[in-house]
N, C-alpha and C positions, 0 to 999 in steps of 0.2 A: 504494500500500500504506500501511496505517496500522501503525506500529511502536510497541509499548509494551514497557515493561520492569518487571519485578518487582524488589523489593529484593534478590533473590538474584542479580540480574544476567542472568537468562534473558531473551532477546529473542523476541518472538512477533509474527508479521506477520499482519494481518487485511486481507482484500481488501474494500473498501467495496462493490464491485459484488455480491459474494457475500452480504454482509449485507443489502443492499437487496433482492436477489432472494428471500432467505429470508423477509423480511417480506411481500413481494408475494405469495408462494406460501403464505402462512398457516402458516409455521413447520414444516410437515411436508413434506419434500422428498426426492427422489432426486438422484443426481448429474446425471442427464439433465435433470431439471426445472430445476435451477439453471443448467446449462450452456446450455440453450436460452433460458432467460429472460434471462441476463446476456450471452450471446454469448461465453463463455469456453471455453478449451480443457478437455477432459475431465479430463486429469491435473491441471491447475491447479485445477479445480473440486473434484475429489476431495480433494486435499491441503488446500485452503482450508476445506472443510467439516469435515474431521477436526480441523484446528487449532482452528476455531471451536467445535466441539462439545466438545473437551477443555477449553476455557477458560471456557465458559458453562454447564457441567453439562448439555450436550445428551445425548440418548440415541440409541443405534443400535437399529434393529429389523430383523430378518432374516425375509424371507418364505420360504415353502417352496421357491420357485424359486431361492433363494439371493441375491435382490436385497437391497441394503442401503437402508434408509430412515432418514433423519436427522430427529429430532424435537427442536426447540429451544424453550426457554421464551420466551414473548412479551416478556419484559423483558430479553432478553439484552444489549441495548445498555446498559441501566442497570447490569447486572452488570459489563460491561467498564469502564464509567466509574468505578465504585466500586473496581474491582480495579486499574486502571492509572492512575496519576496523569498520565502523559503524554497519555493520551486526553483527560483533563479539561483539561490545559494546551492541547492542540491545539484543543479546542472553544472555549476562551477566546480563543486566538490568532486563530482564524478570525473570531470576532466583532469583535475589535479591528481586524483587517485590513479588514473591511467598512467600519468607521467611518473608518479611515485612507484607504482608497481613495476613499471619498466626499469626504473633505476635499481629496484630490488633484484629483478631478474638478472640484470647484467652484472650486479655486484659480485655474485659468486664466481663468475669468470675472472673478474678483475682481481678478486682476492687470491684466486689460484695463481695467476700470473705474478702478483706481488709476492706471494709466499715463495714461489720458485726463485725469483730474483733475490729476495731477502736472504734466503738460506744459502743461495749460491755465493752471494757477496760475503756472507759470514764465513763460509768454508774457505773462500779465497783469503780472507783476512787472517784466519787461523793458520793457513799454510804459510803465508808470508811471515807471520810471527814465529812459527816453528823454524823456518829457514833462516830468519835473522838470528835466532838464538843459536842455531847450529853453526852459522858463520863465525859467531863470537866464541864458540866453544874451542878452547886450546887443545883439547885431547883429540880433536878430529873425529868426534863421535858421529852417530848416524845423522844424516841430513835428509830432511823430507824434501825431495826434489821430484819434479814432474818427469824427468827422463832417467832417474835412478843414478845419475852421476853426482859428483861432489859439487859441481857448479850449479847455482840456483837460478840461472837466467831463464830456463824454460818454464818451470813450474807446471801445474796442471790446469792453469787457467784456460777456460774456453768460453766462447760466446755463442749461444745457441741460435745463430742466424739473426735476422732482424725480427726481434720479438714483437715488434709493434704491428706486424701483419695480423696479429690476433685481434687487434682493435678495429680492423677495417670492417665495414658493413657486410662485405661478402665473404668474411672469414679468410681473406688472403687469396681467394681464387681470382685470377685475372679474368676480365670480361672479354672472353674470346668471341662471343657472339652477342651483339647488342639486342637482337631480337630473341630474347629468351622466352621460353614457354611460360604459361601461367604457373606451372609447378615450380619452376625455378624462381619466379618472382616471389613466391610465397615461402621460399626457403628461409630458415632462420640464419641470422648472422652468428658468428662463432660464440660470442658472449651469451646470446640467447640460447644457443644449443647447449651450453654448459648447464644452464638452469634446467632445460628440458631433459638432459641426460641424468641429472640428479633427482629431479622431482616429477618428471613427466609434464604433461600439458593439460591437466585438469580432467574432470569427469566428462567423457564423451556423451553421457546420457543425462546430463544435468537437467535438460528440459523434457525428460521422459514422461513425467506425469502430465505436463502441459500438452505434450504431443498425444498422449493416450486419450485425454478427454476431448481434445480437438478432433481426433479421428473418430471417436465414438459419436460426437455431435454430428459430424459430417455423414457418418454411416446412417444414423437415424433419419436425418433430413433426406439423404439420398433414397431411402426406402419409404418416403412419404410419412414419416413419423410413426411407423409401426414395424416392429421387428420381433423375431423370436430370440430367446436367450442365447441360443447357439450361435447366432450371428455376432453377438457381442463377445462371446467367450475367447476368440483369438486375440483380443486386445486387453484382456484382464489377467491378473496373476492370482486372484483369489479362488480360482476354480480347482476344486479337489474332488477326489472320488467320493467324498462324503456329501458334498453339496451339489454335485452335478445333476442328480436326479430331481431334487426339489428346487433347483434353480435359485438357491439363495444368493449365489454370486452376482445376480443381476440387481440386487437391492441397492448397492451404491450408485448404479446408473439411474435407477428410478428416483433416488433421492436428489441427485444432482440436476436432472433434467425434468423433474416433476412428472414422472411417468406413472401410468396406471396399468394394472393387468386386465386382460380381457380373456374370457373363457370360450374356447371353441366348442362346437357341438359334441366333439369327442372328449371333452373334458381337459383339453390341453391349453396351456397358457401362451398368450402372446402379449406384447406390451406396447401401449400407445403413448405418445408424447405430444399432447395438443399444442403446447407452446412452440414446438419445432415444426408444426405443420403450417405456420403462418409466416410470411415474409413480406418485407416492405417493397421488394422488387425482385425481379427474376434473377436467380443466381445460377451461374454456370456450374455444372456438375464437376466435381473434382475426382481425380483418380485416387482410389484408396488402396493401400497395401493390403495384401491378404491377411496379414497378421502384424502385430506390433513387434518390431525387431530392435533389440538393443544392439548398439555398436560395441564391438570388443574394445577393451582398453589397450591402447598402444603404449609400448615402453617409452618411446620418444619420437617426436617429429623431426629430430635432427637427422641429417643425412648419414650414410654409412661412414663417409670420410670424417665427418665431424665427431661421430661417436668413437671412431678409432683414435682420432687426435685427442679426445677427452680422456680416454683410457690411458693413452701414452703419457700425456702430461700428468695425469693422476699418479701413474707409476713413477715417473721421474720425481714428482713431489714427495712421494713416500720414501723413495730411496735417499733423496737429499735429507729428509727429516731424520731417517735412521743414521745416516752417515754423520750428520751434524751432531746427533746425540752422542755418538761414540767419541767424536773429536772433543766435544765440550767436556765429557767425562775424563778424557785422557789429559787434555792440556788446560782445561779451564782454571785449575787451581795454581798452576805454576807459571803461567804466562800472562803478560799484560796484553789482553786481546782487543782493547779499545772499546769505546762507548757503544758502537753499533753492535758488536758481538754480544756485549753484556745486555743490550736491549733485546736482541734475539733470544738470548738465554732466558730472559725474564718471561718471554711469551712462548717459550719452547713447547710447553704443554698444549697451548692452543694450536700451534702449528702442527703438532703430531695428531691431535684430535681431528683437525680439519683434513689432514692427509689420509688418515684411516677412514674417516666418515665419507670422504669423497668417493672412495671405491666401495665401501661397505653398503652405503645407502642404496645405490643403484642395484647392487647384487641382491640385497634383501627384497627390494621392490620388484625385481624381475620375477623371482619365484612367487611372490605374493600375487602378482598379476596373472601368472599362469593358473593359479587356483581360482582366482576370481573369474577369469574368462571361462573356465570349465563350467562353473555354476551359471554364468551368463548364457552360455550356449545351451545348457540344459533347459533354461527358461524359454529361450527362443525355440528350441525343439518342441517343447510342450505346447506352445502357442501355435506352432506350425501344424502339429498333429490335429489340434482342434479346428484349424482352418480347413484341413483336408476333409473333415467330416461334411463340409458344405459342398464339396466338389467330387462327385455329384451327391446331393443329399439323399438320405435313405427315404423310403416311402412315408414313414411317420413324420419325419422332419419336413419333407416336401409338402405334406398336408398342412403343417403348421405355417410354413412360409406362404402358402396360398391363402390361408385364413388371415394372415397378417396383411396381405395385399388388399383384402376386402376392407380393412380399416385405414389403409393408406390414403392420404389426401394431401394436397398442397394448395394453399391459398396465397395468392399474391395480391397485396393491396395496391391498387392503382390510385392516381390522383382523383379519378372519378368516384372512388369509393369513400373519399374523405368527406365527412359531414361536419366536422368541427376541427379547428386548429387554433392554437393559442397565439399565433402571430397575427390574427385578424380579430377585430372586435365583433361582437354578436350582431350588431346592426348590419355590418357589411356582409356577414355570412348569410343572414336572413334575406338580404336583398338579392344576393347571388342565387340563393336557393329558389326564390320565387320569380326570378327574372327569366322569361322564356328565351331560349336560344333561337338562332336563325333557323330554321327548319321546322319549328313548332307551329 
């Protein structure tokens, strides 16, 4: 819900799903239109439309049949933003959060790079300190040298190429072809890929419930507001062997869309939804999937090369952390290692924890996703099996579907059906009502 307040202290709640549905339905809707489009409960939809209409100067139109049509101005979102400062603040806050979240995402890659560089510099500083001590040692003892000889000119210093290629938006890949495909355009840069490698890319089924009810609303409307329970079963998860016979699993659908059972001559049940049988205008039929399918969880949207690079850098980071630990333990007490090394020593525990976690978190997450996807596919398989019962239906089910079609109906309210509208006064409406048209 979006909550806004006027200076008077009055609080008004707006449902974003209702506002989106009104826009998608071209601003002239019935309660059934919005409920089926957004997958919301009938009562919730009706209250939400009334609230929205009262705040954006919407109009009510009443057909001769008594059905209510809501007409909204196309700029109703602008009216809300101008009217409620909290909506404007929320819009600004949402934009700021997108920037902040992006900075959080790339911070893990930046920390990895800084960790490698910091430990590498610390190791080099320790090697230089050890070589300096060895040069001043009169007994010619062991000298820590990169080439194994007494001279310390070589050392083991190395620079891992141009490290700043990691910061480039394309992860260091040269643009060999300016006309990249849409897939390439959507690729993550390297810093984003690090976050994706560590934590994934979010729940691919975050909108599953919304999609479930939108599909069921479209299914009911597509069938003229009358269905058998078996038609809804492929989109539900509460279907069990215990409630399949008594059809208790259809109760949430009835509650949401204000449906009623009807008994066939053979004593079987079908369900009608009067509110979804009325529309403010002709709607194009939509293609419905045979069953509700959950998307499998992906380990990462990063490319194969980015994942290999992340693992390689994570391995390098861990090796550097372990090597630095050995060197600090060996030389930390006897040598003056400088401020930088002492700083690294003070945060060494954090560096080791990050190095271990960088490889451990994706590994644990990988096996967790395998188990999660197995359960997900099981649910998909159960819904698919219920969908197959409809193709073709058994003789008893076919009889139920035919009985449901007897109750199916679709009413479209046209301007000619409107007998009252709130955007015209009563005298004007009465005048139009009794004024004869040209042909009379």
